[in-house]
C-alpha positions in Angstrom: 52.7 66.3 40.5 50.0 65.6 38.0 49.8 65.1 34.2 52.1 63.2 31.9 55.3 64.0 30.1 54.4 66.5 27.3 55.1 65.7 23.7 58.5 67.0 22.8 59.8 67.1 26.4 63.5 66.3 26.8 64.2 62.6 27.3 67.4 63.4 29.2 68.4 61.2 32.1 69.7 64.1 34.1 67.5 67.1 35.0 68.6 70.3 36.6 66.0 72.7 38.1 66.7 76.3 38.8 67.4 79.8 37.7 69.2 80.9 34.6 70.1 84.6 34.5 72.4 87.1 33.0 75.1 88.7 35.2 75.7 92.3 34.2 79.0 93.3 35.8 80.1 96.9 36.1 83.4 98.0 37.7 84.0 101.2 39.6 84.4 104.1 37.1 82.9 102.2 34.2 79.8 103.6 32.5 78.8 100.2 30.9 78.8 96.6 32.1 79.7 93.3 30.6 77.2 90.5 30.3 77.8 86.8 31.2 75.5 83.7 31.5 74.9 83.0 35.2 72.8 81.2 37.8 74.1 78.3 39.8 71.8 75.6 38.4 72.5 76.9 34.8 76.3 76.5 35.6 75.8 73.0 36.9 73.8 72.0 33.8 76.4 73.5 31.6 79.2 71.8 33.4 77.4 68.4 33.1 76.9 69.1 29.4 80.6 69.7 28.9 81.2 66.4 30.7 79.1 64.8 28.0 76.0 64.1 30.0 72.6 64.0 28.6 71.1 66.9 30.6 68.0 69.1 30.5 67.4 72.3 32.3 64.0 73.2 33.8 64.2 77.0 34.2 62.5 80.2 33.0 63.8 82.5 30.3 62.3 85.5 28.5 61.8 85.8 24.8 64.4 88.6 24.6 68.1 89.2 23.9 69.2 88.0 27.3 67.2 84.8 26.8 68.8 84.3 23.4 72.2 84.7 25.0 71.5 82.0 27.6 69.9 79.6 25.0 73.0 79.9 22.8 75.3 79.3 25.8 73.4 76.2 26.9 73.2 74.9 23.3 77.0 75.0 23.0 77.2 72.4 25.8 74.3 70.4 24.4 71.9 71.2 27.3 68.3 70.9 26.4 65.4 73.1 27.7 61.9 71.9 28.7 58.9 73.1 26.8 57.3 76.2 28.5 60.7 77.4 29.6 60.5 80.6 27.4 57.8 83.1 28.1 57.0 86.8 27.5 58.4 88.2 30.8 62.0 89.5 30.9 64.9 87.1 31.5 66.3 87.4 35.0 69.3 89.7 35.5 71.8 90.1 38.3 73.5 93.4 38.3 76.9 93.4 40.1 78.7 96.6 41.0 82.4 96.1 41.7 84.0 98.7 43.9 87.6 99.9 43.9 88.5 97.2 46.4 87.0 94.5 44.2 84.0 93.9 46.4 80.7 93.2 44.6 77.2 94.3 45.5 74.3 92.6 43.7 70.9 93.7 42.6 68.6 91.1 41.2 65.7 91.5 38.8 64.2 88.0 39.0 60.9 86.4 38.3 61.1 82.7 39.3 58.5 80.2 38.2 58.7 77.0 36.2 56.0 74.8 34.6 55.1 71.6 36.5 56.3 68.6 34.6 56.2 64.8 34.9 59.6 63.4 34.3 60.3 60.4 32.2 60.7 57.1 34.1 64.3 56.7 32.9 65.5 59.9 34.6 68.3 58.9 37.0 69.3 62.3 38.5 67.5 65.5 39.5 69.5 68.4 40.9 68.4 71.8 42.2 69.7 74.6 44.4 70.4 78.3 45.0 67.8 80.9 44.1 65.7 78.3 42.3 65.3 76.4 45.6 64.6 79.6 47.6 62.2 81.9 45.8 58.5 81.2 45.4 56.6 79.9 43.5 59.4 78.1 41.6 61.0 76.7 44.8 57.9 74.8 45.7 57.8 73.2 42.3 61.5 72.2 42.6 60.8 70.7 46.0 57.8 68.8 44.8 59.8 67.4 41.9 62.6 66.2 44.1 60.1 64.5 46.4 58.2 62.9 43.5 61.2 61.1 42.1 63.0 60.2 45.4 63.7 56.5 45.3 63.7 56.0 41.6 66.1 58.8 40.8 69.0 60.3 42.7 68.2 63.7 44.1 70.9 66.4 44.8 70.9 69.8 46.3 73.3 72.8 46.7 71.8 75.6 48.9 74.4 78.1 47.5 72.7 80.6 49.8 71.9 84.1 48.6 71.0 86.0 51.8 69.2 88.7 49.9 66.4 86.3 49.1 65.7 85.3 52.8 64.3 87.1 55.8 67.2 86.1 58.0 69.1 82.8 58.7 66.4 81.1 60.7 63.9 81.3 57.9 66.5 80.3 55.4 67.6 77.3 57.4 64.0 76.0 57.5 63.7 76.2 53.7 67.2 74.7 53.2 66.5 71.7 55.5 63.3 70.9 53.6 65.5 70.3 50.5 68.2 68.5 52.6 65.4 66.1 53.7 64.5 65.4 50.0 68.0 65.0 48.8 70.3 61.9 48.5 73.4 64.1 47.9 73.9 67.5 49.5 76.8 69.9 48.8 77.2 73.1 50.7 80.1 75.6 51.2 81.5 76.5 54.6 80.4 80.1 53.8 76.8 78.8 53.4 76.9 77.1 56.8 78.6 80.1 58.5 75.7 82.3 57.5 72.9 79.7 58.2 74.4 78.4 61.5 76.9 81.0 62.8 79.5 79.5 65.1 78.7 75.8 64.4 81.4 73.5 63.2 80.8 72.7 59.5 81.7 69.0 60.1 79.1 68.8 62.9 76.4 70.3 60.6 77.3 67.8 57.8 76.9 64.9 60.2 73.6 66.2 61.4 72.3 66.7 57.9 73.5 63.3 56.8 71.4 61.7 59.6 68.3 63.4 58.2 68.4 61.2 55.1 71.0 62.1 52.5 73.5 59.3 51.7 76.3 61.9 51.2 76.9 65.4 52.5 79.9 67.4 51.3 81.1 70.7 52.6 83.5 72.6 50.4 86.2 74.7 52.1 87.9 76.6 49.2 91.6 76.1 49.2 91.3 73.8 52.2 89.5 71.1 50.1 86.3 69.4 51.3 84.8 67.4 54.1 82.7 64.4 53.0 80.3 62.6 55.3 78.6 59.3 54.4 77.5 56.1 56.1 81.1 54.8 55.7 82.5 57.6 57.7 84.1 61.1 57.3 86.9 62.2 55.0 88.9 65.4 54.8 90.1 65.6 51.2 92.7 68.3 50.4 92.8 70.6 47.4 95.8 70.9 45.1 97.7 74.1 44.9 96.3 76.2 42.0 97.3 79.4 40.4 93.9 81.0 40.9 92.6 83.4 38.2 89.2 83.8 39.9 86.8 81.6 41.8 83.7 82.4 39.7 81.7 79.2 39.2 84.0 77.1 41.2 81.3 75.8 43.5 79.1 74.9 40.6 82.0 73.1 38.9 82.6 71.1 42.1 78.9 70.1 42.0 78.9 69.1 38.3 82.2 67.2 38.9 80.7 65.4 41.9 77.6 64.4 40.0 79.7 63.2 37.1 81.8 61.1 39.4 78.7 59.5 40.8 77.6 58.6 37.3 81.1 57.2 36.5 80.9 54.9 39.6 77.4 53.8 38.6 75.8 55.3 41.8 72.8 57.1 40.2 69.2 56.0 39.9 67.2 53.3 41.6 69.9 50.7 40.9 72.7 52.9 42.2 71.1 54.2 45.4 71.8 51.1 47.5 75.4 51.3 46.6 75.4 55.1 47.2 74.2 54.4 50.8 77.0 51.9 51.3 80.0 53.7 49.9 83.5 52.5 50.8 85.9 55.2 51.9 88.1 54.6 48.8 85.2 55.4 46.5 84.1 58.3 48.6 87.6 59.8 48.3 87.6 59.3 44.5 84.2 61.0 44.2 85.4 64.1 46.1 88.8 64.2 44.5 87.1 64.4 41.1 84.9 67.2 42.2 87.8 69.1 43.6 89.7 68.7 40.4 86.8 70.1 38.4 86.6 73.1 40.7 90.4 73.6 40.5 90.4 73.6 36.7 87.7 76.3 36.8 89.7 78.4 39.2 92.7 78.3 37.0 90.9 80.4 34.3 88.6 83.3 34.1 84.8 83.0 34.6 82.5 80.1 35.0 84.4 77.9 32.6 84.1 74.3 33.8 86.2 71.5 32.4 85.4 69.3 29.4 85.5 65.5 30.0 88.9 65.4 28.3 90.3 68.0 30.6 88.9 66.4 33.7 90.3 63.0 32.9 93.7 64.2 31.7 96.7 63.4 33.9 97.2 66.0 36.6 
C-alpha cells in the first residue's frame, strides 16, 4: 500500500471495506420491483453507525439515482464515505426474483473496485467480507488493506459466501482462507461452511481456522445460536426464541453486534489485541450473546433493520 491519507479522507477509527448495492426485489406476478439498500459490508457499516460508532465505508457507488439512495441511507446512520467512492459507472444492483414458493434467484450487475488508501494511524478496526472480498480487483485491495494494518488495528472478516461469484467451492475456499489468515476475528455461517466444506463439522472447521491465526472464530447457526472458538476454549451460545418476521440482514447485524461488543470490552486496536488473544470464557460468552441479541432484534422486524444502541442495551 503506497501513498498517504488524502486530504479530506474520513478520520473514522472503524473502516468497513466492501460492496454497496441496491436490491431490486420482484415477486411472482408483479410487473415492478421494490428497491432497498443492500450489500453485506454496507449493512455492517450501517449497523455500526446505528450503534454510534465512528465508521467509514470504503466502497464504490455510481453518480446516479441508486448511488444517491445508498448515500442517503448511510448518511442517516452517520456512516462516512471515502473520497473516490463515487464514479461515473452505474451503482451495483442485485435483482431478486421471488417465486410463488418464496424462493429467490439473484442476478447481479456488479463492478467491484475501490481506490487504494492509506488509513490513518488511529484506526482500530478494519472489517471486510462477502462479494467485496471475493471479486477482483476490489478483493485484492481489501486483502492488501487487512494485511497492511494487521497488528496495529483489529481485522475482521465474514465470508458471507455468494456461490455465483466463485468457480466452485475449492477455488472459493482458497480465497476465503487468504482472508482468514489476515483476520483477527472471523464470523461465518453454518451455510457458508456447508457449501465451502460439505460434510465437515462446523465446529471442527472453526477450530482449524482459529489455529491459522485468528483470535476468535464464530459460526452462526440460525435459531440454534452460535459456536465460538478462541484460545480460551469453545462455547455453544444459544439464541433466544424470536417471533421472526424475516431473516434479511440478520447475519450482518450479528457481525456489527459482535464488533460493537469487542469495542465495549476494549478489545480493539493494538492495545486490545493481546487481551483479545487471551479472552476468558465469561467475556467470550458476553461478546457472542450481544451479537446474537443484535441479530434477534433484526429478525423481529422486516428488512435489514439493525438495532440502535438504545435497543441493543435495553433490558431483554
